[in-house]
C-alpha positions in Angstrom: 0.0 0.0 0.0 1.2 3.5 -0.9 2.1 5.6 2.2 0.3 9.0 1.8 1.4 11.9 4.0 0.4 15.5 4.8 3.2 17.9 5.6 1.8 20.0 8.4 4.2 22.9 8.1 6.0 24.3 5.1 7.5 27.7 4.6 6.9 27.6 0.9 7.3 31.3 0.2 10.8 31.3 1.7 13.3 32.7 -0.7 15.2 29.4 -0.8 12.4 28.1 -3.0 12.3 31.0 -5.4 14.3 29.3 -8.1 12.7 25.9 -8.2 9.3 26.1 -6.3 7.5 24.2 -9.0 10.1 21.4 -9.0 9.9 21.2 -5.2 6.1 20.6 -5.4 6.6 18.1 -8.2 9.0 16.1 -6.0 6.5 16.3 -3.1 3.8 14.9 -5.3 6.1 12.1 -6.4 6.8 11.3 -2.8 3.1 10.9 -2.1 2.7 14.1 -0.1 -1.0 14.7 -0.7 -1.3 18.1 1.0 0.7 20.9 2.5 0.0 23.4 5.2 1.7 26.6 4.2 2.9 28.7 7.1 2.5 32.5 7.6 4.8 34.2 10.1 3.9 37.9 9.6 1.2 39.7 7.6 2.9 39.9 4.2 4.0 36.3 4.3 0.6 35.2 5.6 -0.9 36.9 2.5 1.6 35.1 0.3 1.0 31.8 1.9 -2.7 32.1 1.3 -2.1 33.1 -2.4 0.1 30.1 -2.8 -2.4 27.8 -1.1 -5.1 29.0 -3.5 -2.8 28.7 -6.5 -1.5 25.2 -5.8 -4.5 23.7 -4.1 -3.1 23.5 -0.5 -4.0 25.2 2.8 -2.4 28.0 4.9 -2.1 29.7 8.2 -2.0 33.4 9.1 -0.3 34.9 12.1 2.5 36.9 13.8 5.6 34.8 14.8 7.1 36.0 18.2 10.2 37.1 16.3 8.1 39.7 14.6 5.8 40.6 17.5 7.6 43.9 18.1 6.8 45.0 14.6 3.2 44.0 14.6 1.0 46.8 13.2 -1.7 48.3 15.4 -4.4 46.8 13.2 -2.8 43.3 12.9 -5.8 41.5 14.3 -8.1 43.1 11.7 -5.6 42.2 8.9 -5.3 38.6 10.2 -9.1 38.3 10.5 -9.5 39.1 6.8 -7.1 36.4 5.8 -8.5 33.8 8.3 -12.0 34.2 7.0 -10.9 32.8 3.6 -11.8 29.1 3.2 -8.2 27.8 2.6 -6.7 29.6 5.7 -7.0 27.1 8.5 -5.2 28.3 11.6 -4.0 31.3 13.5 -0.2 31.4 13.5 2.6 30.8 13.5 2.3 32.5 16.9 3.8 31.9 20.3 6.7 32.7 22.5 10.5 32.5 21.8 12.7 33.2 24.8 15.7 31.6 23.1 16.5 34.3 20.6 14.4 37.1 22.1 14.0 39.0 18.9 11.0 40.7 20.4 10.7 41.9 24.1 9.0 39.2 26.1 6.1 41.3 27.3 5.3 42.2 23.7 5.6 38.6 22.7 3.0 37.6 25.4 0.7 40.4 24.4 0.7 39.6 20.7 0.4 35.9 21.4 -2.6 36.4 23.8 -4.4 38.5 21.2 -3.9 35.7 18.6 -5.3 33.1 21.0 -8.3 35.3 21.5 -8.7 35.6 17.8 -8.5 31.8 17.3 -11.3 31.3 19.8 -13.4 34.1 18.2 -13.0 32.5 14.8 -13.2 28.9 16.1 -9.8 28.0 14.6 -6.8 26.2 16.0 -3.6 27.9 16.8 -0.3 27.0 15.1 2.1 27.5 18.0 5.9 28.2 18.2 7.7 27.7 21.6 11.3 27.9 22.5 12.5 28.1 26.1 9.2 29.5 27.1 7.1 26.5 28.1 5.8 27.9 31.4 4.5 31.1 30.1 3.1 29.5 27.0 1.4 26.8 29.0 -0.4 29.3 31.2 -1.5 31.5 28.3 -2.9 28.6 26.4 -4.6 27.2 29.5 -6.1 30.7 30.3 -7.5 31.0 26.8 -8.5 27.3 26.5 -7.4 27.3 22.8 -6.9 24.2 20.7 -4.0 23.8 18.3 -0.6 22.3 17.7 2.8 23.0 19.3 4.7 23.0 16.0 8.3 21.7 15.9 8.3 20.4 19.5 11.7 20.3 21.0 11.0 20.6 24.7 11.3 18.3 27.7 9.0 15.7 29.2 7.4 18.2 31.6 6.5 20.5 28.7 5.2 17.6 26.6 3.0 16.3 29.4 1.5 19.8 30.1 0.8 20.4 26.4 -0.9 17.0 26.1 -2.9 17.8 29.2 -4.2 20.9 27.5 -5.4 18.8 24.6 -2.8 20.2 22.2 -1.4 18.3 19.3 2.4 17.8 18.9 4.2 18.6 15.7 7.4 16.7 15.0 10.0 17.7 12.4 13.4 16.5 11.2 14.8 17.5 14.6 13.9 13.9 15.7 16.3 12.6 13.0 19.3 14.5 14.4 21.7 12.2 16.2 23.3 15.2 17.9 20.6 17.5 19.3 17.5 15.3 18.8 18.3 12.6 21.4 15.9 13.9 24.1 13.1 14.2 21.6 13.7 10.6 20.4 13.2 9.4 23.9 10.0 11.4 24.2 8.3 10.1 21.1 6.9 7.1 22.9 4.9 9.4 25.2 3.0 11.1 22.3 -0.2 9.3 21.6 -0.8 8.4 18.0 -4.0 10.5 17.9 -2.1 13.7 18.9 0.8 13.5 16.6 1.5 15.6 13.5 4.5 15.5 11.2 6.0 18.4 9.3 9.2 19.3 7.5 9.3 23.0 8.4 11.0 23.2 5.0 13.4 24.7 4.0 14.7 24.3 7.6 15.6 21.2 9.7 16.5 18.8 6.9 16.4 15.2 8.3 19.9 13.9 8.9 18.9 10.3 8.2 18.6 10.9 4.5 21.1 8.7 2.6 22.8 9.6 0.5 22.8 13.2 1.8 21.3 15.7 -0.7 23.8 17.9 -2.4 21.6 20.9 -1.6 21.4 21.1 2.2 17.8 22.4 2.1 14.7 20.7 3.4 11.7 20.2 1.3 8.3 18.3 1.6 9.6 15.3 -0.3 11.7 14.4 2.7 8.7 14.0 5.0 8.8 10.2 4.7 12.2 10.1 6.5 10.6 11.8 9.6 7.7 9.3 9.4 10.0 6.4 9.3 12.1 7.6 12.2 9.0 8.1 14.4 7.7 4.6 13.4 11.1 3.1 14.4 11.0 4.9 17.8 7.4 3.8 18.4 8.2 0.3 17.3 5.5 0.3 14.7 5.4 0.6 10.9 5.5 3.8 8.9 2.1 3.1 7.3 0.5 3.3 10.8 2.2 6.7 11.6 1.3 8.0 8.1 -2.4 7.1 8.6 -2.6 8.6 12.1 -0.8 11.8 11.3 -2.8 12.3 8.1 -6.1 11.9 10.0 -4.9 14.1 12.9 -4.0 16.9 10.5 -7.3 16.7 8.7 -9.2 16.7 12.0 -7.4 19.5 13.7 -7.4 21.9 10.6 -10.7 20.6 9.3 -9.2 19.7 5.9 -11.6 18.0 3.5 -11.3 18.2 -0.2 -9.1 20.9 -1.6 -10.9 24.1 -2.5 
């Protein structure tokens, strides 16, 4: 049986894809990637992600990443609302907290994130959440707002994982789990993620899986490499890749309410 996957996080409008975007999508199709969720990280990119989703038959998100929270326009909620009311825009985000790089002051990050959680609740949409070194504050904000969603590219510890699962959040796993250097803790935590709360994503063009053999000449991630993440998770869970593919596809469709392409 053919293993069909959904990539629950692709930065398709990243400049690294400008020269060969069509070829990247053709390779994704050849690798049985049936759908992509295109991520918006600020207003202009969110608009482009939606345009690309409409053009190529995929889906998108719209939000303000914590890196850009300090630059958020006064009317950013109004602008996001317009995008999120379009049928192919399926989640609020990428939004969240990043205390690792601190590109935006933390109080502004929390304010912008809280406004987006409120927006997600108002529009009855899930949140697409980014978190780095900020699990305590993020946990309390999501709990306060009682918002559903996914913690994208999870790289935290067992305490953070348990708390996110207790909130009913889904957990997004990227090629980080394939990294034999910095992915060891995540590899140990995979067994604690229930199959019905697991999503897989490339976060392309970032985080290329390090278990690809032979290694690609171009050190850039793309959706066609999603099967390597699926296979690694299956190995860690001591099951087959087809099972992980089925669960993650169903989970992605359920969380983002994906039906037929529009």
